[in-house]
N, C-alpha and C positions, 0 to 999 in steps of 0.2 A: 297473307302473298295469294290465297288461293282467292278471296275476292277482288285483290287486284286482276288476278289472269282474266276473270269472268269479266272484267270492267274492260279487258285489252291493254291493263297497264303493266309494263314489266319494268318501270324506273325501279325497284327494289332491288335490283339486278347488280346496279352501279353501288351500291351499299355492302360494302365488304361482310359485315354480317350477317345482310338479310342473303345475301348469295350463298354463303356458307350452309345457311339453314335450307334454303332453296336446295339447293346443290344436294344436301342429305335428304331431304323431304322427295324431292324426285327418284333417288335413289330406292328410297323404300318404298314409293308406290308402286316400282315395278317390282321389286325383290319379296315383297309382302304375300304376294297369294300363293295360294295352292298349286295352278298353272306353274309359277315358277320354281315351283319346288320340287315338283316330278319332274319338271325338264332336267334340275340339277341334279336332282338325285338319279335320273337315267344316265349320268354320264361317270357312275361308279360300277367298278366290276362287283359283280352280283353279291361276293362273299364281302364286299364292304359295304356294301350299301344300307345294310342295319343299322351300321356303327354312324354311316352319313346320315340318317333319318333320323337316329337320335340328338345327333348333335346339330339338326337342322338350325335350331335359333341362332346358336353361336357362326355357325359357317355363312348364314343371312347376314349378320350383325358384322364379319368380315368383308363379305361383301359389297356391302349397301357403304360403310366406310371408305373401302375404298374408291368406290364409283364415284361417292360425293367426295373423297377428297380431288380427286380427277377433275372431275366437271370443274369444282371450283378451283384450280390451280391453273385451270386452261379457259377458265371465264373470260377472259377477252377475246377467246376462238369462236364464243356459243354466242346464238342470235335466237328472239323470238319472232315465230311469226305466227299473227291469229287469223285464223279460220272463222269466214261467218258463215253460217248455213243460210241458202237460198230463202225468198219469201215462200211459206207453205211446206216448208222441211225442217227438218232438228236432225242433229244429231244423237246417236246413244254410245250407250258405254255398257260398258263390261264386267266380269269379275275379275279380268284383266284389262286395269282402265286404262296401261300405260305401252305401246308397241313402238318399237323402231322401224318406220318406214321403207325404211333402206336394207340392202343385204350387208351385212359385215364384213366386206372383203378387205377392208382396209380399215386402219384404226381408226380413222375420222369421220368413217361415214353411221354417220350418228344424225338420227331426225324423229327424237320422240315426240311422237303423236298421244295427245292427252287431251279429250273431250273435257269442258270443264263446265258445261254447261247446254242444254238443248240449245241456243242458238251460237255458241262460239266453241274454238276447240284450239288449243294449244299445238306449237311443233316448236320443240324446243330441238335445235339444230347448230350443228356444225356451220361451221362458213364455209369449206370446200364443197357442203351439200348442195343438190339440186336447184335451181333457181325455182323450181316446181313448186317447191314450197313458201312460197312470201304469203305476207297479209294480204288478204283479199276474200272475195264473197265468192264461194266456189259456185260450180254449175252442177244442176242438180245431179247428174248422171256421175259427178266424181263425190258430192254427198253420199250417194245410195252407195257406191262401191266402196265408203269409207266403212260406211254402217254395216254393209255387206259382210268386209273384212273384220269388222269387232264382232259380229256375231260369228264368223268360223274361229275367230283366236279367242272366244270366250271358253272355259273351260264348261263351268256349270249352268253360268247364268249372264243373260243380257238385263239393260235396263233402260226404258224409255218413259217419256210419257203417256205413251198411249199404243193399248195392244198395235191399232195398226202403222205403228211406226216400226215397231220392231216386226211384225208380219210383212213390211215390206223389204227391212233388209234380209227378213230370212228368205222371201220369195228371189229375190233381187241376187241371192247368194248363188242359186240355183239355175240361173240363166247365164 
């Protein structure tokens, strides 16, 4: 499935078993990180936070299962967009590899951004989300903006093929 996405191929989404696997995969990629654990635990009152932290693996499993099932059950309403890096640029990723590009004001506000290679990023989105997230080659400023946001969104680490690409993202984020 990940190899298919790197090749800009989402045909697996039409296969029920593969769609279910992907739905669980994307939920786990979103929820597995230290950043998500911290964000989730912040929602608990101080007196209950230690219990929530001890049971985090179970809570995460429930969240992933619910999210995965929801995406799978509504799969006809979701689509993939493939973003290509312009010549001479690359996507970076971080310790929180997936993030929602839209503010979730309504239940359909889902556009999950996932860089899958230095040259390709996937946006897994609800059909009601803006057409700004369509399959295309990005402009340089758009890619730099996404990379800067990836850098800001990471808790502890970002990853790229060169230190220059990472520095570019960090410098762009301060503009």
